[in-house]
C-alpha positions as CSV (number, residue, x, y, z in Angstrom):
1,M,-0.5,0.3,0.1
2,T,1.3,3.4,-1.0
3,G,1.6,6.2,1.5
4,L,-0.4,9.3,1.4
5,T,0.6,12.0,-1.0
6,R,2.0,15.3,0.6
7,R,-1.6,17.0,-0.6
8,G,-3.2,14.1,1.1
9,A,-1.3,14.3,4.3
10,W,-1.7,17.9,4.5
11,A,-5.6,17.8,4.5
12,V,-5.8,15.2,7.3
13,A,-3.4,18.0,9.7
14,I,-5.7,20.7,8.8
15,V,-8.8,18.7,9.9
16,A,-6.6,17.7,13.1
17,M,-6.0,21.4,13.6
18,L,-9.4,21.7,13.7
19,T,-10.0,20.4,16.8
20,M,-8.2,23.0,18.2
21,T,-10.5,25.4,16.7
22,V,-13.5,23.5,18.1
23,S,-11.9,23.5,21.5
24,Y,-11.0,27.1,21.8
25,I,-14.7,28.2,20.8
26,D,-16.2,26.2,23.5
27,R,-13.6,27.3,26.1
28,T,-13.1,30.7,25.2
29,T,-17.0,31.1,24.8
30,L,-17.0,32.3,28.4
31,A,-14.2,34.8,28.0
32,V,-16.4,36.9,25.4
33,L,-19.5,36.7,27.9
34,A,-17.8,37.5,30.9
35,P,-19.2,40.8,31.2
36,T,-22.4,39.5,31.1
37,V,-22.6,36.2,32.7
38,T,-20.4,37.5,35.7
39,K,-23.2,40.3,36.1
40,A,-25.9,37.9,35.7
41,L,-24.0,35.2,38.2
42,D,-23.2,38.1,40.8
43,I,-19.2,36.9,40.3
44,S,-16.7,39.3,41.6
45,E,-13.6,39.8,39.2
46,A,-11.4,37.5,41.6
47,G,-14.0,35.3,40.8
48,Y,-13.6,35.1,37.0
49,G,-10.3,34.5,37.5
50,W,-10.7,31.4,39.4
51,L,-13.4,30.6,36.8
52,T,-10.3,30.5,34.0
53,S,-7.8,28.8,36.2
54,A,-10.4,26.2,37.0
55,F,-10.4,25.2,33.5
56,S,-6.6,25.2,33.1
57,L,-6.1,23.1,36.3
58,A,-8.3,20.9,34.9
59,Y,-6.4,20.9,32.2
60,L,-3.5,20.4,33.5
61,F,-4.0,16.9,34.9
62,A,-6.1,15.9,32.4
63,T,-4.1,16.4,29.5
64,P,-1.0,14.2,30.6
65,L,-2.7,11.3,31.1
66,A,-4.5,12.0,27.7
67,G,-1.5,12.3,26.1
68,Q,-0.6,8.5,27.4
69,W,-4.1,7.3,26.3
70,I,-3.8,8.9,22.9
71,D,-0.3,7.2,22.2
72,R,-2.1,3.8,22.7
73,I,-5.2,4.4,20.8
74,G,-4.8,6.6,18.4
75,A,-6.1,9.8,17.5
76,R,-8.2,8.6,15.2
77,R,-10.5,7.5,18.2
78,G,-9.4,9.5,21.2
79,L,-10.7,12.9,19.7
80,V,-14.3,11.6,17.8
81,A,-14.6,10.5,21.6
82,S,-13.1,13.7,23.3
83,V,-15.0,16.2,21.2
84,L,-18.7,14.3,21.9
85,V,-18.0,14.7,25.7
86,W,-16.9,18.3,25.4
87,S,-19.2,19.4,23.7
88,T,-22.0,17.6,25.6
89,V,-20.1,19.9,28.6
90,A,-19.8,22.8,26.7
91,A,-23.6,22.8,26.3
92,L,-24.4,22.4,29.9
93,H,-23.3,25.8,30.6
94,A,-26.3,27.2,29.6
95,V,-28.0,26.5,32.4
96,V,-25.6,27.0,35.0
97,P,-27.4,28.9,38.2
98,G,-24.4,30.6,39.8
99,F,-20.9,30.7,40.4
100,G,-20.8,26.4,42.0
101,V,-22.1,24.9,39.2
102,L,-20.5,27.1,36.8
103,L,-16.9,26.2,38.5
104,A,-17.9,22.3,38.6
105,M,-18.9,23.0,34.4
106,R,-15.2,24.7,34.1
107,I,-13.2,21.7,35.6
108,A,-15.2,19.6,33.4
109,L,-14.2,20.9,30.1
110,G,-10.4,21.0,30.7
111,V,-10.8,17.7,31.4
112,A,-13.2,16.3,28.5
113,E,-10.9,18.8,26.3
114,G,-7.5,17.0,27.3
115,P,-7.0,14.7,24.5
116,S,-7.4,17.6,22.3
117,F,-3.8,18.7,21.6
118,P,-2.3,15.6,22.1
119,G,-3.9,14.4,19.7
120,A,-3.6,16.8,16.9
121,I,0.3,16.9,17.5
122,Q,-0.1,13.2,17.3
123,T,-1.7,13.8,13.8
124,V,0.9,16.0,12.1
125,Q,3.9,13.6,13.8
126,R,2.0,10.7,11.7
127,V,0.8,11.7,8.5
128,L,3.8,14.9,7.6
129,P,7.3,13.7,7.2
130,V,9.8,15.2,9.5
131,G,10.9,18.6,7.0
132,D,7.4,19.9,7.5
133,H,7.0,19.2,11.4
134,P,7.7,23.0,11.9
135,R,5.0,24.3,10.2
136,G,2.4,21.5,11.0
137,F,3.1,22.4,14.8
138,G,2.3,25.9,14.0
139,L,-0.4,25.1,12.3
140,M,-2.1,23.2,15.5
141,F,-1.8,26.4,17.0
142,T,-3.4,28.3,14.7
143,G,-6.7,26.2,14.9
144,S,-6.6,27.7,18.5
145,S,-6.5,31.3,17.2
146,I,-8.6,30.6,14.6
147,G,-11.2,29.5,16.9
148,G,-10.4,33.2,19.2
149,M,-11.2,34.7,15.8
150,L,-14.3,33.3,15.1
151,V,-15.8,33.1,19.1
152,P,-16.2,36.7,19.4
153,P,-18.3,37.7,16.2
154,L,-20.5,34.1,17.0
155,A,-20.5,34.4,20.6
156,S,-21.8,38.3,20.6
157,W,-24.1,37.5,17.4
158,L,-26.1,34.5,19.2
159,Y,-26.2,36.6,22.5
160,G,-27.9,39.4,20.7
161,L,-30.6,36.8,19.2
162,G,-31.7,35.4,22.6
163,G,-28.7,36.1,25.7
164,W,-25.6,34.5,26.7
165,R,-27.4,31.2,27.8
166,I,-28.5,30.5,23.9
167,A,-24.5,31.7,23.1
168,F,-23.4,28.9,25.0
169,L,-25.9,26.3,23.5
170,G,-25.2,27.7,19.8
171,T,-21.2,27.7,20.2
172,A,-21.7,24.1,21.3
173,L,-23.2,22.7,18.8
174,I,-20.1,23.3,16.5
175,G,-18.1,20.3,18.0
176,L,-20.8,18.1,16.9
177,S,-20.1,19.4,13.5
178,W,-16.4,18.3,13.1
179,I,-17.6,14.6,14.1
180,P,-18.6,13.7,10.9
181,L,-15.6,15.4,8.9
182,W,-13.2,13.8,11.1
183,I,-14.7,10.2,10.7
184,L,-15.2,11.0,6.8
185,I,-11.4,11.9,6.1
186,T,-9.7,8.9,8.3
187,G,-11.8,6.7,7.5
188,R,-9.7,5.7,4.4
189,P,-7.3,3.0,4.5
190,K,-4.2,5.1,3.7
191,V,-5.2,7.4,6.3
192,S,-6.2,4.9,9.1
193,A,-2.5,2.9,8.4
194,K,-0.5,6.1,9.0
195,L,-2.9,7.1,12.5
196,D,-3.3,4.3,14.0
197,L,-0.8,2.6,16.1
198,P,2.4,1.2,13.8
199,P,4.4,-1.5,14.9
200,D,7.3,0.2,15.3
201,V,5.4,2.5,17.6
202,E,3.7,-0.1,19.6
203,L,7.3,-1.6,20.5
204,A,9.1,0.8,21.0
205,P,9.9,1.7,24.8
206,R,8.1,4.5,25.7
207,P,10.1,6.8,28.4
208,S,8.3,7.4,31.7
209,F,6.4,10.8,32.5
210,G,9.2,11.7,34.7
211,A,11.9,10.7,32.4
212,L,10.1,13.1,29.8
213,V,9.1,15.7,31.7
214,R,13.1,15.9,33.7
215,H,14.8,16.0,30.5
216,P,17.2,19.4,29.6
217,L,15.5,19.7,26.5
218,M,12.0,19.8,27.8
219,I,12.6,21.6,30.4
220,R,13.9,24.7,28.4
221,A,10.8,24.5,26.2
222,L,8.8,24.4,29.4
223,L,10.5,27.6,30.1
224,A,9.7,29.4,27.1
225,I,6.0,28.2,27.4
226,V,5.7,29.6,30.7
227,A,7.0,32.9,29.9
228,V,4.9,33.4,26.7
229,A,1.7,31.4,28.0
230,P,-0.2,34.6,30.0
231,V,0.7,37.2,27.2
232,V,-1.2,34.5,24.5
233,A,-4.2,34.4,26.7
234,F,-4.4,37.5,28.0
235,L,-6.8,39.1,25.5
236,T,-8.4,36.2,24.8
237,A,-9.6,35.6,28.6
238,W,-9.2,39.5,29.8
239,G,-9.8,40.9,26.1
240,A,-13.9,41.5,26.6
241,K,-13.3,43.0,30.0
242,Y,-10.7,45.0,29.2
243,L,-12.3,47.1,26.3
244,V,-15.6,47.4,28.3
245,G,-14.2,48.3,31.2
246,E,-11.5,50.7,29.8
247,F,-13.2,52.1,26.9
248,G,-16.8,51.1,27.7
249,V,-17.2,49.0,24.9
250,Q,-20.7,47.3,24.5
251,Q,-21.0,43.6,25.0
252,A,-22.7,43.6,21.9
253,D,-19.7,44.8,20.2
254,V,-16.8,43.5,21.5
255,G,-16.7,40.8,18.6
256,Q,-15.9,43.9,16.6
257,Y,-12.5,44.2,18.1
258,L,-11.8,40.5,19.8
259,W,-10.9,39.2,16.0
260,L,-7.6,40.5,15.5
261,P,-5.3,39.3,18.2
262,P,-6.0,35.7,17.0
263,L,-5.4,36.6,13.4
264,L,-1.9,38.2,14.0
265,L,-1.3,35.8,16.3
266,D,-2.0,33.1,13.3
267,L,0.9,34.9,11.6
268,G,3.3,34.3,14.2
269,L,2.2,30.5,14.8
270,L,2.8,30.4,10.6
271,G,5.1,32.9,9.8
272,F,7.8,31.5,12.5
273,G,7.0,27.8,11.7
274,D,7.8,28.7,7.6
275,L,11.0,30.5,8.2
276,A,12.3,27.5,10.6
277,A,11.5,25.2,8.5
278,R,12.9,26.8,5.5
279,Q,16.6,27.8,7.4
280,R,19.5,25.4,6.8
281,R,20.8,25.0,10.1
282,A,23.3,22.2,11.7
283,P,21.2,19.4,13.2
284,G,20.1,20.1,16.5
285,A,20.2,23.4,16.4
286,P,17.2,25.7,17.4
287,P,16.3,28.9,15.4
288,R,18.1,31.4,17.8
289,L,17.8,34.3,15.7
290,L,14.1,33.6,14.9
291,F,12.6,33.0,18.7
292,A,14.8,36.5,19.5
293,I,12.2,38.2,17.5
294,A,9.4,36.6,18.8
295,M,10.5,37.8,22.1
296,I,11.2,41.3,21.3
297,L,7.2,41.0,19.8
298,A,6.1,39.2,22.6
299,A,7.6,41.6,25.2
300,G,5.6,45.0,23.7
301,L,3.2,43.8,25.8
302,V,4.6,46.7,28.3
303,V,3.2,49.9,25.8
304,L,-0.3,48.3,26.1
305,P,-1.1,51.0,28.8
306,L,-0.5,54.0,25.7
307,A,-3.2,52.8,23.6
308,Q,-5.7,55.5,23.4
309,T,-8.6,53.7,21.4
310,P,-9.9,49.5,21.4
311,W,-8.5,49.1,17.8
312,Q,-5.1,50.3,19.3
313,V,-5.4,47.8,21.8
314,M,-5.7,45.5,19.5
315,L,-3.1,46.1,17.4
316,I,-0.8,46.3,20.0
317,G,-2.0,43.1,22.2
318,G,-2.2,41.4,18.8
319,L,1.4,41.7,17.6
320,A,2.3,40.6,21.3
321,M,0.7,37.9,20.4
322,T,2.5,37.5,17.3
323,G,5.5,37.0,19.1
324,G,4.1,34.9,21.7
325,G,2.8,32.7,18.4
326,G,6.7,32.5,17.0
327,I,7.5,31.2,21.0
328,Y,5.1,28.5,21.1
329,T,6.1,27.0,17.1
330,L,9.7,27.0,17.7
331,A,10.2,25.8,21.3
332,L,7.4,22.9,20.8
333,A,9.3,22.4,17.2
334,D,12.2,22.0,18.7
335,V,11.7,19.7,21.5
336,L,9.4,17.3,19.5
337,S,11.9,16.8,17.1
338,R,13.5,15.0,19.5
339,V,11.0,13.3,21.3
340,P,10.7,9.2,20.6
341,R,7.6,8.6,18.3
342,S,6.2,6.2,20.9
343,S,5.8,9.3,23.5
344,V,4.5,12.1,20.9
345,A,1.4,13.0,22.6
346,L,3.0,12.7,26.1
347,A,5.3,15.2,25.3
348,A,2.5,17.7,23.8
349,G,0.6,17.1,27.0
350,I,3.4,18.1,29.1
351,V,4.0,21.0,26.9
352,A,0.5,21.9,27.8
353,I,1.1,21.5,31.6
354,G,3.8,24.3,31.2
355,Q,1.1,26.4,29.5
356,S,-2.0,25.5,32.4
357,V,0.3,26.2,35.6
358,A,0.8,29.2,34.2
359,L,-2.4,30.5,33.2
360,I,-3.9,28.8,36.8
361,I,-1.4,31.4,38.4
362,V,-1.3,34.4,36.8
363,N,-5.4,34.5,35.8
364,P,-6.6,34.7,40.0
365,V,-3.3,37.5,40.3
366,I,-4.9,39.5,37.6
367,G,-8.2,39.3,39.1
368,F,-7.0,40.4,42.1
369,A,-4.8,43.1,41.0
370,V,-7.4,44.6,38.8
371,D,-10.2,44.4,42.0
372,T,-7.3,46.1,44.0
373,Y,-6.2,48.5,41.8
374,G,-9.2,49.3,39.6
375,N,-7.4,49.1,36.1
376,Y,-4.9,46.8,34.3
377,V,-1.7,48.9,33.7
378,G,0.3,47.2,36.3
379,V,-0.6,43.7,35.0
380,V,0.1,44.4,31.6
381,I,3.5,45.6,32.1
382,A,4.5,42.6,34.7
383,L,2.8,40.5,31.8
384,G,5.1,42.0,28.7
385,A,8.0,41.7,31.1
386,W,8.0,38.3,32.4
387,V,8.6,37.0,29.1
388,I,11.9,38.1,29.1
389,P,13.8,35.9,31.8
390,G,12.5,32.5,30.3
391,S,12.6,33.1,26.9
392,L,16.2,34.4,27.3
393,A,16.9,30.9,29.4
394,W,16.0,29.3,26.3
395,L,18.3,31.1,24.3
396,V,21.4,31.1,25.7
397,W,20.8,27.4,27.2
398,H,22.8,24.8,25.2
399,P,21.1,21.5,26.5
400,T,23.7,18.6,25.0
401,A,21.8,15.6,26.2
402,H,19.0,14.5,23.7
403,Y,16.4,12.0,23.6
404,T,16.8,8.5,22.2
405,R,14.6,8.5,18.8
406,A,12.7,5.4,18.8
C-alpha cells in the first residue's frame, strides 16, 4: 500500500487543526460573554479569575493522562470521543444557576478537552514528513487562534439573538459538526494506516512521564512556554473585560475588535514555523535569531497602557501575540523533533501542562490586581516583562543531552 501524498497528509493535518478550533470556541465563549455572565451571576473579578484557572487546572491534570491514552489508542478514535464529551459539557454551561455550578462545568470542560492538543500533535507527527513538522506544529496552534477569531463575533451574534445562555448552546453545536468530517477523512485506509498505532511505535520503549519532564530539552521548552503563555492568553481571557472596563465598549460590540489578535497570532504561528522550516541549520541547532525576534514582539505588551482606542489595544496586543505564536511554534518544534515517536502525544501533554500552570497562577492574580487597583496598567506591564527571563534562558541554554529516538 502506498503512503499518503503530501497534499493528502496536509488535508488530514488541517482537519486535526480544526479540533483545536472547536476546543477554543468552547473554552473561550465564557471569556467573550464574561462581562454579562459575571454580572448576571454576581461573580467578582477575582471569582472570574478562579473560573479561568479552574479550566486550566483541570486541563493540567487531564492532558498528560490524555496524552498517554492517545499514544496507545491513536488520535483517530480518541479525538471523536473527546469532542463528543466536551461539546456536551460546553452546552451545559447554558443552564448554570451560579458560581459553584459554573466552576464545576469549567473543571469538567478542562478534563474533557485534555486529548485535543496531544491528539492533534500526534496526527501531525504521523502524517507529515519530518521537514514539514515545524509548519505542522504551527498549524496546530493556529486552530486555537482561528477559534479565537470566530468566537467573539459568533458568541456576540448569538447573544444578540437570545442572551448568553443561547450563545453557550449555539457555540457548543459546532463541535458536533466536526465529528462527521473527521470520521470521513480518517476512515480512508491510507489515513488510518498512518494514524493507527504502527508496529514500530507499538513495540518501541516509552519513556516515563518523569523521564520526559526531567529532560533538559523539555525543561528548556517549558521555560519558554511558561514565559509566553500569559501574554497569549491575556486578550483571549480578559480582552472583553478590558474593552468594556477601560473603553466602555458594549458587550454586543466586543466581537468587532477581538478577532484581530488571534489573526496576528496566526501570523506568528505560521510565519515563524515556515521560516524555521526554510532555514538551513546544523542538526539539532534551534532557530535562535527567529526566537529572539519573537521574544521582542511578545514583550511589547508592556506598552499596551499607551493605547488610546480599542483598535490600538487590539494592534499592540496582537503584535505581542504574534511574537507569542513564534515562541510557541519554535519551542514546541524543537523539543518534539527529538522525542521518541512512541511518546509524542505525552510530550505534547507535558508542554500543555506548562501552559496550564502559568494560566492557573496568573488569572487569579490578574483578577485580584484589577479588583484592588481598578485598572490593568500594572498587569499588562508585568505580563510583558515576564516573557523576557524564560525566553532568554531558552536562548542561552545549550542542552547537550538528547532524547533517544525510537
